[in-house]
C-alpha positions in Angstrom: -6.6 3.6 1.1 -7.7 4.1 -2.4 -11.1 5.6 -3.0 -13.3 2.7 -4.0 -16.8 2.2 -5.2 -19.6 0.6 -3.1 -19.2 -2.5 -5.2 -15.7 -3.1 -3.9 -16.2 -2.1 -0.2 -17.1 -5.6 0.9 -13.9 -6.9 -0.6 -12.0 -4.3 1.3 -13.7 -5.3 4.5 -12.7 -8.9 3.9 -9.1 -7.8 3.3 -9.2 -5.7 6.4 -10.3 -8.6 8.5 -7.4 -10.6 7.2 -5.8 -7.8 7.9 -5.6 -4.1 7.4 -3.8 -2.6 4.5 -0.1 -3.2 5.0 2.1 -0.9 3.1 4.1 -2.0 0.0 7.0 0.4 0.3 10.5 -0.8 0.0 12.4 1.4 2.5 15.1 0.6 4.9 14.1 2.5 8.0 16.6 3.5 10.6 14.5 2.4 13.5 15.5 3.1 17.1 17.5 0.6 19.0 14.9 0.0 21.7 14.1 -3.1 23.6 11.2 -4.9 22.0 11.7 -3.3 18.6 12.9 -5.9 16.1 15.8 -5.1 13.8 14.5 -6.7 10.6 12.1 -4.9 8.2 9.8 -7.9 7.9 9.6 -8.2 11.7 9.0 -4.5 12.1 6.2 -4.6 9.5 4.6 -7.5 11.4 4.8 -5.6 14.6 3.2 -2.5 13.1 0.5 -4.6 11.4 -0.3 -6.4 14.7 -0.4 -3.1 16.6 -2.7 -1.5 14.1 -5.0 -4.5 14.2 -5.0 -4.4 18.0 -6.0 -0.7 18.0 -8.7 -1.2 15.4 -10.2 -4.2 17.2 -10.3 -2.2 20.5 -11.9 0.7 18.7 -14.6 -1.5 17.1 -15.1 -3.3 20.4 -16.0 0.1 22.0 -18.7 0.5 19.4 -20.0 -3.1 20.0 -18.6 -4.3 16.6 -16.0 -6.9 15.6 -14.2 -8.0 12.5 -15.5 -11.5 11.7 -15.8 -13.8 8.7 -19.4 -14.5 9.2 -21.9 -13.2 6.6 -23.5 -9.9 7.5 -26.8 -8.4 6.6 -26.5 -5.2 4.4 -27.3 -2.9 7.3 -24.6 -4.6 9.5 -22.1 -4.4 6.7 -22.7 -0.7 6.2 -22.4 -0.1 9.9 -19.1 -1.9 10.1 -17.8 -0.2 6.9 -18.5 3.2 8.4 -17.0 2.3 11.8 -13.9 0.9 10.2 -13.2 3.2 7.2 -15.1 6.3 8.3 -18.3 7.9 7.1 -17.4 11.6 6.8 -16.0 13.4 3.9 -12.7 12.0 2.5 -10.6 14.7 3.9 -7.2 13.1 3.1 -6.3 13.4 -0.6 -3.1 13.2 -2.6 -2.6 13.4 -6.3 0.5 11.5 -7.4 2.9 12.4 -10.2 1.4 9.5 -12.1 -2.0 11.4 -12.1 -3.7 9.0 -9.7 -5.5 10.5 -6.8 -5.5 8.6 -3.5 -8.2 9.5 -0.9 -9.0 8.4 2.6 -11.3 9.3 5.5 -9.9 11.0 8.5 -12.5 9.4 10.8 -13.2 5.7 11.6 -11.3 3.1 13.6 -8.5 2.6 11.0 -7.8 6.3 10.9 -7.8 6.5 14.7 -5.4 3.6 15.0 -3.0 5.3 12.6 -3.3 8.6 14.4 -2.3 6.9 17.7 0.5 4.9 16.2 2.1 7.5 13.9 1.1 10.7 15.8 0.1 12.7 12.7 -2.4 11.0 10.5 -2.2 13.6 7.7 1.6 13.6 7.5 1.7 9.8 7.6 -1.0 9.5 4.9 1.0 11.8 2.5 4.3 10.1 3.3 3.0 6.5 3.1 1.1 7.1 -0.2 4.1 8.8 -1.8 6.6 6.1 -0.7 4.2 3.2 -1.6 4.0 4.7 -5.1 7.7 5.5 -5.8 8.1 2.5 -8.1 4.9 3.4 -10.0 6.3 6.9 -10.5 9.6 5.6 -11.7 7.9 3.2 -14.1 5.8 6.1 -15.5 8.9 8.1 -16.1 10.6 5.1 -17.7 7.8 4.7 -20.2 8.4 8.2 -21.5 12.0 7.5 -22.2 12.8 7.2 -26.0 14.9 4.1 -25.4 11.9 2.3 -23.7 9.5 3.4 -26.5 11.9 2.1 -29.1 12.3 -1.3 -27.3 8.6 -1.6 -26.8 8.0 -1.0 -30.5 10.4 -3.8 -31.3 8.8 -6.1 -28.8 5.3 -5.3 -30.2 6.5 -6.1 -33.8 8.0 -9.3 -32.6 4.9 -10.7 -30.8 2.6 -9.7 -33.7 1.9 -12.5 -36.2 2.4 -11.4 -39.8 -0.8 -9.9 -41.3 -2.7 -10.1 -38.0 -3.3 -7.7 -35.2 -1.2 -8.0 -32.1 -2.8 -10.4 -29.6 -4.0 -8.9 -26.3 -2.2 -11.7 -24.5 0.8 -13.1 -26.5 1.8 -16.6 -25.8 4.1 -16.5 -22.8 6.9 -18.3 -24.6 6.7 -15.9 -27.5 6.6 -12.9 -25.2 9.7 -14.1 -23.3 11.6 -14.6 -26.5 10.6 -11.2 -27.9 11.5 -9.6 -24.5 15.0 -10.9 -25.0 15.3 -10.3 -28.7 13.9 -6.8 -28.6 16.1 -5.8 -25.6 13.0 -4.6 -23.7 13.7 -6.5 -20.5 17.3 -5.1 -20.3 16.1 -1.6 -21.1 13.4 -1.8 -18.4 15.8 -3.1 -15.8 18.3 -0.3 -16.6 15.9 2.6 -16.8 13.7 1.6 -13.9 16.7 1.5 -11.6 17.9 4.9 -12.7 14.4 6.4 -12.5 13.9 5.0 -9.1 17.0 6.7 -7.9 15.8 10.0 -9.4 12.3 9.6 -7.9 13.8 8.9 -4.4 15.9 12.1 -4.7 12.8 14.1 -5.7 10.9 12.8 -2.7 13.7 12.9 -0.1 11.5 14.9 2.3 8.6 12.4 2.2 11.1 9.5 2.7 12.5 11.3 5.7 9.0 11.8 7.1 8.1 8.2 6.4 11.1 6.9 8.3 10.6 9.3 11.3 6.9 8.5 11.7 7.5 4.8 11.2 10.1 4.8 13.9 7.7 6.6 16.2 5.0 4.0 15.5 7.4 1.1 16.3 8.1 2.7 19.7 4.3 3.1 20.3 3.7 -0.5 19.1 6.0 -2.0 21.7 4.7 0.3 24.4 1.0 -0.7 23.9 -0.3 -2.2 27.2 -1.5 -5.7 27.2 -5.1 -6.2 26.1 -7.5 -6.3 29.0 -9.8 -8.7 27.1 -9.5 -11.3 24.4 -9.0 -9.7 21.0 -11.9 -10.2 18.7 -11.8 -10.7 15.0 -10.2 -13.1 12.6 -7.2 -15.1 13.7 -4.2 -14.8 11.5 -2.5 -17.8 10.0 
């Protein structure tokens, strides 16, 4: 979903074929007790991923396109990119508390699949992006804490050889020892947990929206009719 340069679009297509931007949020959704909806988070994620893939493949099929691993000519690649990710203005945008801005198209087969599953593409975009970045926001807040800054300074001094600049990549064994001796690991564990609790409270509304729309998508996923033709694209291992 992140805005990317043309240099990385082919990599995104490959990832999409393998498939399709699964969220990284750690949320325990209260999904509805409905026949066909699995109870475990991992199984629910797999169901949503498969449903999104199914809808994207159907959408591409209607345009005479398919997700395949075969090499494509530049024109074919651009056509598939536009059909999958959208070609209009990036109308969906959210600037996070960390300062990063996430953008996405509101057209294209991926957007259409999410609109059908979640019912409100814009609300889902804002909720998913926020929830997926809760830990990053907590870590940013943690880095501003005086206790973390002090522990990081001790760690930096520990891994820096006398009379030499700090190495860009300290020896792993040295880094581990210094992590323990400086207390940085313990400080990080304590502060990150506390900040994550704070961040979740700050984004209570987005978390509620995330759960509600996700529950809706689970229902839609199990209600999808059986495909009328073999699904095209890359098989998943």
